[in-house]
Each structure stands twice: as C-alpha cells, then as structure tokens.
N, C-alpha and C positions, 0 to 999 in steps of 0.2 A: 487518309492520313496525308499530311503535308510534311515533307522532309525539311528539317532545319539545318541539315548539312549534307554533304555528299555521302552517299552510302553505295559501296561497291555492289555491282550487279542488281541495283534497285533503281537508283536515280540520282539526280543532282539536287542541290539546294533549291527549295521552293517548289519542287515538283509535287503534284498531287498523285499519289500512288494508292493502289488498292492491294492490301496485304491481308493475310489471314489474321483473325482477331488475336490469337495467342501471340503471334510474332510481334504485332504492334503493341499489345498490352504488356507483354513480358520483356521485350527487348528494346524496341524503338523508343517508346515513351520514357521508360526509366533511364535510358542512356542519354536522353535529351536529343535524340536524332530526328524525332518527328513529333508533331502535334496532331491531336484528333481534330478533324475538320468538322466542326458543328457550328450552329448559329451563335452560341454563347461566346465562343472564342474567336469569332470572325474579325472583330475590331482589333483585338490584340494581335491576331494573326496578320492582318493587313499591315499594321505598323511594324511588326517584326519582319515581315517579308521584305519591306522596302529597305530596312536596315541590313538584312541578310543578303539582299541582292547587291548592295553596295560592297559588302564584304566579299561576296563571290566574284564580282568583277575585279576587285583588287587581287584576289588569289589567282585568278586566271591571268592577269597581267604579269604577276610575279612568275607564274609557271611558264609563260611564253618567253620571258627574258631568260629564265634558266634553260629552257629548251634550246634557245638560240646559242647559248654558251656550250651546251652539251653537243650540239650538232657540229661545232667547230673542233671538237676533240679528235685526236688521232690516236686510237687505241691500237697498240701492237703487243703481241705476246709471242715469246719464243718457247717452243716445245720441241722435245726430241721426236724425230720422225724417221720413218723408214725410207727406203729407196724410192717408193712410188708416191711419196708425199703424204702417206697415211701416218697420223699421229699415234704415238704410244700412249693411249689414254684419250682424253678429250679436254676441251676447254668448256668449263661449266659456268652456270650463272654465278656461282660463288666466286669464281676467278674474275669474272667481269665486274661483279660488285666490289671486289677488292681493288681492282684498277680504278674504278670510279671513286672509291673512298680515298685512294691515294691522290686523286685529282681534286678532292675537297667536296665530293658529292655523297650524300648519305641517302640511300634508297633501300626499301624493303625488297626482298627477292621476288615478291609477287608482281612487282611493277615491270620487271624485265622479261621480255618474251623473245625466245630464240625461234627463228623461222624453221630451223632444222638443227639437229645436233652438230656440233663443231668437232669433226674428227679428221679433217684434212687440212693441209696447208693451203693458204689463200685468203681471199677476202670473204667475209661472211656478214650478213645483215642481221640486226636485232632491233627491237622496238622497246622504248622506255616510255611508260605512262607517267608523266610528270604530274598530271592532274587528270581528273576524269574526262575533261574535254581537251586536254593537250597531250599529244603523243609526239615523240620524236624518233625518227629512224636513224640508226647509227651503224657505221661499218667498223668491224674489227678485223685487223690483218693478223693472220697467224703465220709466223715464220718458222720453217722447219730447221731444226738443228740436227744434222746427221752426225752420229758419234764417229770419231776418227777411227776407231778400231773396227767399226762395222763395215766400212768400205773395204778395208784390207781383208777382213774375213770373207766378205762376199767375193772378192777377186780370187782368193785362195781356193774357195769352194768351187768357183767356176773353173779354175785351172785343174783341180783334182777331178772334176767330173769330165772334163775334156780328155784328160789322160786315161781315165778308165774306159772311155768310149773308144779311144784309138788303140787301147791294149798296151800302151807304154806306161811305165812307172816313173814318177818324178824321182831323180837321184837323191834329192834332199829328203824325201819321204822314206826312201829305202834306207838311207844312212841313219835317219832318226829311229827307224824301227829296229835296226841292227843294234844300235847303242842301247835302246830300252831292253832288248832281249838279253844283252850281255850283263846289264846291271841287275836284271832279275835273276840270272843264273848265279852271279857272284853273291848276291844277297842270300840265295838259298844255300850256297856252300858255306857261308859264314855262319848261318843259323845252325846247320848240321854239325859243324865242327865245335860249336859252343856247347 
C-alpha cells in the first residue's frame, strides 16, 4: 500500500507500507488514506505522488512556521501549592491545551506529550507534534500560590507542637479553652431550665 496522506503510527505521505489485508481493504482504501500498489495503478500513482509530495512539502513548511511561533511562547500557570512547592493537584494536558487555545492554537490532546507529570512548582518540558515530521519542545513555568491562611496555620501548629514538647501551655490556648468550657456549661444550664 502507498499512503496518500500522513497516518499516525504508520507512515507519511507517499510511503510504501505493508499492512494486513483487512486493515488496508476496510480502512485505509475506503478512507482515501492509501492506494493499492499494483501495476495497473502505477501511472496514476506516480502522477498522484508528485502532486502529493508538493502538498506535503507545503504542509511541512507551514508546520515549521507554526513550530517557530510556538517555541517563542512563554506559558505560565499559577496553581495553589504547599510549603515544599508541591501542587494541590497537577497541571494536565487539558490545562496546557486551554492555554494554547487562548494563544490562538488549536491542537488535539494526542499531539501534546508531557515528559513527566507536572505536580511541582518550577519549569517543565513538553513536546508538541505539529506535523508527523515537525515536533517542538516547549517549557511551561508553574508558579506556586501559597494560601495566605496556610502559612499562619503552619506557624500556629509549629508553635503548639513546641509548647507541648516543653510542657508549657500557650496562655491564649488556655484562655480559649476556658471560654469554650464556660459556654458549654451555660448552654447546658439553659437547656435544663427550659
């Protein structure tokens, strides 16, 4: 079979490939993605191949231009993160595709490849397959947003653990506990009298 267009995981336009008979007969030929390579169709095939090769070169040139523009992009995403720079959740391919769509590029999720899951703050690499022969590497910067209350809670927890280790109690904690116990006692008395 000779491919009349690029087929993922099989080959590029004009490539002679050997496939199982059913795949060629039931999918590639009816979809117009391949021609049967025999003597009868050789003249038509040669004419068609020269035309298809010109189209292919044009598509590759457009893909290279698009890849150059994509390489210049500065992708940044802000996510909530913990103290160690670990994200709450992760940055997914869907998030990356949304950022690319916002920039004016429309890609299928299958063309974006993450080298590793993005779960930490920092710079991460990904690859976009613009064309079967054109790939572009891109860097995405993940910025961690630490919740304002999270730092205070962490400090209070650290202070409380230090106090329990030394055997001292924080006066604010003792006072708050006393107020809570008084409210509970007065609440019980009012229910009993009612």
